[in-house]
C-alpha positions as a Markdown table, in Angstrom:
| # | Residue | x | y | z |
|---|---|---|---|---|
| 1 | Unk | 205.8 | 62.4 | 106.0 |
| 2 | Unk | 205.8 | 62.5 | 102.2 |
| 3 | Unk | 203.4 | 64.8 | 100.4 |
| 4 | Unk | 200.0 | 63.5 | 99.5 |
| 5 | Unk | 199.2 | 61.7 | 96.3 |
| 6 | Unk | 197.4 | 64.1 | 94.0 |
| 7 | Unk | 194.2 | 62.4 | 92.7 |
| 8 | Unk | 193.9 | 63.0 | 89.0 |
| 9 | Unk | 190.2 | 63.3 | 88.5 |
| 10 | Unk | 190.6 | 64.3 | 84.9 |
| 11 | Unk | 192.5 | 61.1 | 84.0 |
| 12 | Unk | 190.1 | 58.9 | 86.0 |
| 13 | Unk | 187.1 | 60.6 | 84.3 |
| 14 | Unk | 188.6 | 59.8 | 80.9 |
| 15 | Unk | 188.6 | 56.1 | 82.0 |
| 16 | Unk | 185.0 | 56.3 | 83.1 |
| 17 | Unk | 184.0 | 57.9 | 79.8 |
| 18 | Unk | 185.9 | 55.3 | 77.8 |
| 19 | Unk | 184.0 | 52.6 | 79.7 |
| 20 | Unk | 180.7 | 54.3 | 79.0 |
| 21 | Unk | 181.6 | 54.5 | 75.3 |
| 22 | Unk | 182.4 | 50.8 | 75.3 |
| 23 | Unk | 179.1 | 50.0 | 77.0 |
| 24 | Unk | 177.2 | 52.2 | 74.5 |
| 25 | Unk | 178.8 | 50.4 | 71.6 |
| 26 | Unk | 177.9 | 47.0 | 73.1 |
| 27 | Unk | 174.2 | 48.1 | 73.6 |
| 28 | Unk | 174.0 | 49.2 | 70.0 |
| 29 | Unk | 175.6 | 46.0 | 68.8 |
| 30 | Unk | 173.7 | 43.5 | 71.0 |
| 31 | Unk | 170.4 | 45.2 | 71.5 |
| 32 | Unk | 170.1 | 47.9 | 68.8 |
| 33 | Unk | 169.9 | 50.5 | 71.6 |
| 34 | Unk | 171.6 | 53.9 | 71.6 |
| 35 | Unk | 171.0 | 55.7 | 75.0 |
| 36 | Unk | 169.8 | 59.3 | 74.6 |
| 37 | Unk | 170.3 | 62.4 | 76.8 |
| 38 | Unk | 168.1 | 65.5 | 76.6 |
| 39 | Unk | 169.4 | 68.7 | 78.3 |
| 40 | Unk | 167.2 | 71.7 | 78.8 |
| 41 | Unk | 168.7 | 75.2 | 79.3 |
| 42 | Unk | 166.5 | 78.1 | 80.2 |
| 43 | Unk | 168.0 | 81.6 | 79.7 |
| 44 | Unk | 171.6 | 82.6 | 78.9 |
| 45 | Unk | 173.6 | 82.1 | 82.1 |
| 46 | Unk | 177.2 | 82.0 | 80.8 |
| 47 | Unk | 178.3 | 79.2 | 83.2 |
| 48 | Unk | 175.3 | 77.1 | 82.4 |
| 49 | Unk | 175.9 | 77.6 | 78.6 |
| 50 | Unk | 179.4 | 76.2 | 79.1 |
| 51 | Unk | 178.2 | 73.2 | 81.1 |
| 52 | Unk | 175.4 | 72.4 | 78.6 |
| 53 | Unk | 177.9 | 72.5 | 75.7 |
| 54 | Unk | 180.3 | 70.2 | 77.6 |
| 55 | Unk | 177.5 | 67.8 | 78.4 |
| 56 | Unk | 176.3 | 67.6 | 74.8 |
| 57 | Unk | 179.8 | 67.2 | 73.4 |
| 58 | Unk | 180.6 | 64.4 | 76.0 |
| 59 | Unk | 177.5 | 62.4 | 75.2 |
| 60 | Unk | 178.1 | 62.6 | 71.5 |
| 61 | Unk | 181.8 | 61.5 | 72.0 |
| 62 | Unk | 180.5 | 58.5 | 74.0 |
| 63 | Unk | 178.3 | 57.5 | 71.0 |
| 64 | Unk | 175.1 | 58.5 | 72.6 |
| 65 | Unk | 172.2 | 60.5 | 71.2 |
| 66 | Unk | 172.1 | 64.1 | 72.5 |
| 67 | Unk | 169.4 | 66.8 | 72.4 |
| 68 | Unk | 169.7 | 70.3 | 73.7 |
| 69 | Unk | 166.5 | 72.3 | 74.2 |
| 70 | Unk | 167.3 | 76.1 | 74.6 |
| 71 | Unk | 164.4 | 78.2 | 76.0 |
| 72 | Unk | 164.4 | 82.0 | 76.5 |
| 73 | Unk | 164.8 | 83.4 | 80.0 |
| 74 | Unk | 161.2 | 84.7 | 79.9 |
| 75 | Unk | 159.8 | 81.1 | 79.6 |
| 76 | Unk | 156.9 | 80.4 | 81.9 |
| 77 | Unk | 156.9 | 77.4 | 84.2 |
| 78 | Unk | 154.0 | 75.8 | 82.4 |
| 79 | Unk | 155.9 | 75.8 | 79.1 |
| 80 | Unk | 158.9 | 74.2 | 80.7 |
| 81 | Unk | 156.7 | 71.6 | 82.4 |
| 82 | Unk | 155.1 | 70.8 | 79.1 |
| 83 | Unk | 158.5 | 70.2 | 77.5 |
| 84 | Unk | 159.5 | 67.9 | 80.4 |
| 85 | Unk | 156.2 | 66.0 | 79.9 |
| 86 | Unk | 157.0 | 65.5 | 76.3 |
| 87 | Unk | 160.5 | 64.3 | 77.1 |
| 88 | Unk | 159.1 | 61.9 | 79.7 |
| 89 | Unk | 157.0 | 60.3 | 77.0 |
| 90 | Unk | 159.7 | 60.1 | 74.4 |
| 91 | Unk | 161.1 | 56.5 | 74.4 |
| 92 | Unk | 164.3 | 57.6 | 72.6 |
| 93 | Unk | 165.1 | 59.8 | 75.6 |
| 94 | Unk | 166.7 | 57.9 | 78.5 |
| 95 | Unk | 168.0 | 60.8 | 80.6 |
| 96 | Unk | 166.6 | 64.3 | 81.2 |
| 97 | Unk | 168.6 | 67.0 | 82.8 |
| 98 | Unk | 167.2 | 70.5 | 83.4 |
| 99 | Unk | 170.2 | 72.8 | 83.9 |
| 100 | Unk | 170.0 | 74.8 | 87.2 |
| 101 | Unk | 169.7 | 77.6 | 88.2 |
| 102 | Unk | 166.3 | 78.4 | 86.6 |
| 103 | Unk | 164.9 | 82.0 | 86.2 |
| 104 | Unk | 162.9 | 83.2 | 89.3 |
| 105 | Unk | 159.4 | 82.7 | 87.7 |
| 106 | Unk | 160.1 | 78.9 | 87.5 |
| 107 | Unk | 160.1 | 76.6 | 90.6 |
| 108 | Unk | 163.1 | 74.3 | 90.4 |
| 109 | Unk | 161.3 | 72.0 | 92.8 |
| 110 | Unk | 158.2 | 71.7 | 90.6 |
| 111 | Unk | 160.4 | 71.0 | 87.6 |
| 112 | Unk | 162.5 | 68.4 | 89.3 |
| 113 | Unk | 159.4 | 66.6 | 90.6 |
| 114 | Unk | 157.9 | 66.6 | 87.1 |
| 115 | Unk | 160.8 | 64.6 | 85.6 |
| 116 | Unk | 160.2 | 60.8 | 85.4 |
| 117 | Unk | 162.4 | 59.4 | 88.2 |
| 118 | Unk | 163.6 | 56.7 | 85.8 |
| 119 | Unk | 165.0 | 59.4 | 83.5 |
| 120 | Unk | 166.3 | 61.8 | 86.3 |
| 121 | Unk | 170.0 | 61.4 | 85.6 |
| 122 | Unk | 170.8 | 64.2 | 88.0 |
| 123 | Unk | 169.3 | 62.1 | 90.8 |
| 124 | Unk | 167.4 | 65.0 | 92.4 |
| 125 | Unk | 163.8 | 63.6 | 92.2 |
| 126 | Unk | 162.4 | 62.8 | 95.6 |
| 127 | Unk | 161.9 | 59.2 | 94.6 |
| 128 | Unk | 165.6 | 58.9 | 93.8 |
| 129 | Unk | 166.6 | 60.7 | 96.9 |
| 130 | Unk | 164.4 | 58.3 | 99.0 |
| 131 | Unk | 165.8 | 55.3 | 97.3 |
| 132 | Unk | 169.4 | 56.4 | 98.0 |
| 133 | Unk | 168.5 | 57.1 | 101.7 |
| 134 | Unk | 167.0 | 53.6 | 101.9 |
| 135 | Unk | 170.0 | 51.8 | 100.4 |
| 136 | Unk | 171.3 | 49.1 | 102.7 |
| 137 | Unk | 174.9 | 48.3 | 103.5 |
| 138 | Unk | 176.6 | 46.7 | 100.6 |
| 139 | Unk | 173.7 | 47.4 | 98.2 |
| 140 | Unk | 173.5 | 49.6 | 95.1 |
| 141 | Unk | 170.7 | 52.2 | 95.1 |
| 142 | Unk | 167.7 | 51.3 | 93.1 |
| 143 | Unk | 167.4 | 55.0 | 92.1 |
| 144 | Unk | 169.7 | 57.2 | 90.1 |
| 145 | Unk | 172.5 | 58.8 | 92.2 |
| 146 | Unk | 173.6 | 62.5 | 92.0 |
| 147 | Unk | 176.6 | 62.7 | 89.7 |
| 148 | Unk | 179.1 | 64.6 | 91.9 |
| 149 | Unk | 178.8 | 62.4 | 95.0 |
| 150 | Unk | 178.9 | 59.3 | 92.8 |
| 151 | Unk | 182.1 | 60.6 | 91.1 |
| 152 | Unk | 183.6 | 61.4 | 94.5 |
| 153 | Unk | 182.9 | 57.8 | 95.7 |
| 154 | Unk | 184.6 | 56.4 | 92.6 |
| 155 | Unk | 187.7 | 58.4 | 93.3 |
| 156 | Unk | 187.7 | 57.4 | 96.9 |
| 157 | Unk | 187.5 | 53.7 | 96.0 |
| 158 | Unk | 190.3 | 54.1 | 93.5 |
| 159 | Unk | 192.5 | 55.4 | 96.3 |
| 160 | Unk | 191.4 | 53.3 | 99.3 |
| 161 | Unk | 190.3 | 50.1 | 97.5 |
| 162 | Unk | 186.9 | 48.6 | 97.0 |
| 163 | Unk | 186.1 | 48.1 | 100.7 |
| 164 | Unk | 185.6 | 51.2 | 102.8 |
| 165 | Unk | 184.1 | 49.3 | 105.7 |
| 166 | Unk | 184.7 | 50.7 | 109.1 |
| 167 | Unk | 186.4 | 53.9 | 107.9 |
| 168 | Unk | 185.6 | 57.2 | 109.7 |
| 169 | Unk | 184.1 | 59.6 | 107.2 |
| 170 | Unk | 183.4 | 63.2 | 107.7 |
| 171 | Unk | 181.3 | 65.2 | 105.1 |
| 172 | Unk | 181.5 | 68.9 | 105.5 |
| 173 | Unk | 178.4 | 70.3 | 103.9 |
| 174 | Unk | 174.7 | 69.3 | 104.0 |
| 175 | Unk | 173.4 | 70.3 | 100.6 |
| 176 | Unk | 170.9 | 68.1 | 98.8 |
| 177 | Unk | 173.2 | 68.0 | 95.8 |
| 178 | Unk | 176.4 | 66.8 | 97.4 |
| 179 | Unk | 176.6 | 66.6 | 101.2 |
| 180 | Unk | 173.5 | 64.5 | 102.0 |
| 181 | Unk | 173.8 | 62.0 | 99.1 |
| 182 | Unk | 177.5 | 61.7 | 99.8 |
| 183 | Unk | 176.7 | 60.7 | 103.4 |
| 184 | Unk | 174.2 | 58.1 | 102.2 |
| 185 | Unk | 176.7 | 56.6 | 99.7 |
| 186 | Unk | 179.3 | 56.3 | 102.4 |
| 187 | Unk | 176.8 | 54.8 | 104.9 |
| 188 | Unk | 176.0 | 52.1 | 102.2 |
| 189 | Unk | 179.8 | 51.4 | 102.1 |
| 190 | Unk | 179.7 | 50.7 | 105.9 |
| 191 | Unk | 181.6 | 53.8 | 106.8 |
| 192 | Unk | 181.0 | 55.6 | 110.1 |
| 193 | Unk | 179.7 | 58.9 | 108.8 |
| 194 | Unk | 179.5 | 62.4 | 110.4 |
| 195 | Unk | 177.8 | 65.2 | 108.5 |
| 196 | Unk | 179.3 | 68.5 | 109.6 |
| 197 | Unk | 178.8 | 72.1 | 108.4 |
| 198 | Unk | 179.8 | 75.7 | 109.0 |
| 199 | Unk | 177.9 | 75.7 | 112.3 |
| 200 | Unk | 179.4 | 72.5 | 113.7 |
| 201 | Unk | 181.0 | 73.1 | 117.1 |
| 202 | Unk | 184.8 | 72.7 | 116.9 |
| 203 | Unk | 184.7 | 71.7 | 113.3 |
| 204 | Unk | 188.5 | 71.4 | 113.1 |
| 205 | Unk | 188.4 | 68.6 | 115.7 |
| 206 | Unk | 185.6 | 66.8 | 113.9 |
| 207 | Unk | 187.5 | 66.9 | 110.6 |
| 208 | Unk | 190.7 | 65.5 | 112.4 |
| 209 | Unk | 188.8 | 62.3 | 113.1 |
| 210 | Unk | 188.3 | 61.5 | 109.5 |
| 211 | Unk | 190.0 | 58.8 | 107.5 |
| 212 | Unk | 187.9 | 60.2 | 104.6 |
| 213 | Unk | 187.2 | 63.9 | 104.5 |
| 214 | Unk | 184.8 | 65.3 | 101.9 |
| 215 | Unk | 184.6 | 69.1 | 101.7 |
| 216 | Unk | 181.5 | 70.5 | 100.1 |
| 217 | Unk | 180.7 | 73.6 | 102.1 |
| 218 | Unk | 181.3 | 76.3 | 99.5 |
| 219 | Unk | 183.8 | 78.4 | 101.4 |
| 220 | Unk | 187.2 | 79.1 | 99.8 |
| 221 | Unk | 190.1 | 77.4 | 101.7 |
| 222 | Unk | 188.0 | 77.0 | 104.8 |
| 223 | Unk | 189.7 | 73.7 | 105.8 |
| 224 | Unk | 193.3 | 74.1 | 106.8 |
| 225 | Unk | 196.0 | 71.5 | 106.8 |
| 226 | Unk | 196.0 | 71.2 | 110.6 |
| 227 | Unk | 192.4 | 70.2 | 110.4 |
| 228 | Unk | 193.3 | 67.0 | 108.6 |
| 229 | Unk | 194.3 | 63.7 | 110.1 |
| 230 | Unk | 197.7 | 62.5 | 108.8 |
| 231 | Unk | 197.3 | 60.1 | 105.9 |
| 232 | Unk | 193.6 | 60.9 | 105.4 |
| 233 | Unk | 192.0 | 60.9 | 101.9 |
| 234 | Unk | 190.7 | 64.4 | 101.2 |
| 235 | Unk | 188.0 | 64.9 | 98.5 |
| 236 | Unk | 187.5 | 68.7 | 97.8 |
| 237 | Unk | 184.2 | 69.3 | 96.0 |
| 238 | Unk | 184.3 | 73.1 | 96.4 |
| 239 | Unk | 184.8 | 75.4 | 93.5 |
| 240 | Unk | 185.3 | 79.0 | 94.6 |
| 241 | Unk | 186.7 | 81.9 | 92.5 |
| 242 | Unk | 189.0 | 84.3 | 94.4 |
| 243 | Unk | 189.0 | 88.0 | 93.7 |
| 244 | Unk | 191.3 | 88.8 | 90.8 |
| 245 | Unk | 194.8 | 90.2 | 91.6 |
| 246 | Unk | 194.3 | 92.9 | 89.0 |
| 247 | Unk | 191.2 | 94.9 | 87.9 |
| 248 | Unk | 189.5 | 93.1 | 85.0 |
| 249 | Unk | 191.4 | 89.9 | 85.6 |
| 250 | Unk | 190.0 | 86.5 | 86.3 |
| 251 | Unk | 190.3 | 85.3 | 89.9 |
| 252 | Unk | 191.9 | 81.9 | 90.5 |
| 253 | Unk | 189.7 | 78.8 | 91.2 |
| 254 | Unk | 190.3 | 77.2 | 94.6 |
| 255 | Unk | 188.5 | 74.5 | 96.6 |
| 256 | Unk | 187.1 | 74.4 | 100.2 |
| 257 | Unk | 190.4 | 73.0 | 101.4 |
| 258 | Unk | 193.7 | 75.0 | 101.6 |
| 259 | Unk | 195.5 | 72.7 | 99.2 |
| 260 | Unk | 199.1 | 73.6 | 99.9 |
| 261 | Unk | 198.9 | 73.1 | 103.7 |
| 262 | Unk | 196.6 | 70.0 | 103.3 |
| 263 | Unk | 198.9 | 68.2 | 100.8 |
| 264 | Unk | 201.6 | 68.2 | 103.4 |
| 265 | Unk | 199.4 | 66.2 | 105.8 |
| 266 | Unk | 196.9 | 64.1 | 103.8 |
| 267 | Unk | 197.6 | 60.7 | 102.2 |
| 268 | Unk | 195.7 | 61.7 | 99.0 |
| 269 | Unk | 193.9 | 64.8 | 97.9 |
| 270 | Unk | 191.9 | 66.1 | 94.9 |
| 271 | Unk | 193.1 | 69.3 | 93.4 |
| 272 | Unk | 190.8 | 72.2 | 92.3 |
| 273 | Unk | 190.4 | 72.3 | 89.4 |
| 274 | Unk | 191.0 | 68.9 | 87.9 |
| 275 | Unk | 189.7 | 66.7 | 90.8 |
| 276 | Unk | 186.1 | 66.0 | 91.3 |
| 277 | Unk | 184.8 | 68.4 | 88.6 |
| 278 | Unk | 185.6 | 66.2 | 85.6 |
| 279 | Unk | 183.9 | 63.2 | 87.3 |
| 280 | Unk | 180.5 | 65.0 | 87.3 |
| 281 | Unk | 180.0 | 64.8 | 83.5 |
| 282 | Unk | 181.5 | 61.3 | 83.4 |
| 283 | Unk | 178.9 | 60.2 | 85.9 |
| 284 | Unk | 176.2 | 61.9 | 84.0 |
| 285 | Unk | 177.0 | 59.7 | 81.0 |
| 286 | Unk | 177.2 | 56.7 | 83.4 |
| 287 | Unk | 173.8 | 57.5 | 84.8 |
| 288 | Unk | 172.3 | 57.8 | 81.3 |
| 289 | Unk | 173.5 | 54.4 | 80.3 |
| 290 | Unk | 172.2 | 53.0 | 83.7 |
| 291 | Unk | 168.8 | 54.6 | 83.0 |
| 292 | Unk | 168.7 | 53.2 | 79.5 |
| 293 | Unk | 169.4 | 49.7 | 80.8 |
| 294 | Unk | 167.0 | 49.8 | 83.7 |
| 295 | Unk | 164.2 | 51.0 | 81.6 |
| 296 | Unk | 164.5 | 48.0 | 79.4 |
| 297 | Unk | 165.4 | 45.3 | 82.0 |
| 298 | Unk | 169.0 | 45.0 | 80.7 |
| 299 | Unk | 172.1 | 44.3 | 82.8 |
| 300 | Unk | 173.7 | 47.5 | 83.9 |
| 301 | Unk | 177.4 | 46.5 | 83.8 |
């Protein structure tokens, strides 16, 4: 059997971002509307700072308005909630993203629930979660969908075609950020979906049933090549850093799937890095444009 097709998430994300930029230009030309994204960062987590800079740069490159609110790590919950309330009431702001994790004195749940669901471009608000869970077969969610699962679905459809009806899908991981919303998206595509996790009995056998295997469990190289059905499409959402080979070095990034053994079996597979990761920011921009259109009753596409 030939080696798997390597799914180039970076190249596909560039296409999505180009499409968003075209849509933004059309909204400005036809409706005088420029979508706006506000990102809030509390504290100085180095990884979060990198993500926030990337999101701000990407929104500006797409022609959108971008605001970054940086608050000190000692910020109290009430102060952050007051900022969220101001952003909710600002008509120029279409999308609000509060970068996680938050300092321990702030409840992430309280902050997420305070965001206007119509501006919740992360798709984490309970209203958006519920709308996704209630999405029927063949329907588009009336809520905003979490960016990483949405990006993963786009990659799957690029490989498998627009119809996924009847395919056996296994999602390994049950997080609210990836696993659960991914399962709901695939159910709406009429897949037969199993949500598995680290405590699933005979996990390898469950994975071998999958035409579509989505790994989002957060364990480096947990899924071996002999767990994969020949020809399956494998979407690896995991990002794990291995211990550095030398003291002071930087450990290599790997996914939840053992890439080298899996590529010999799978039909198509995402690498780590360069697979699902780039799609997350692309879908954040996509969600911001969707939010801008829905708030004003405009066509989304």
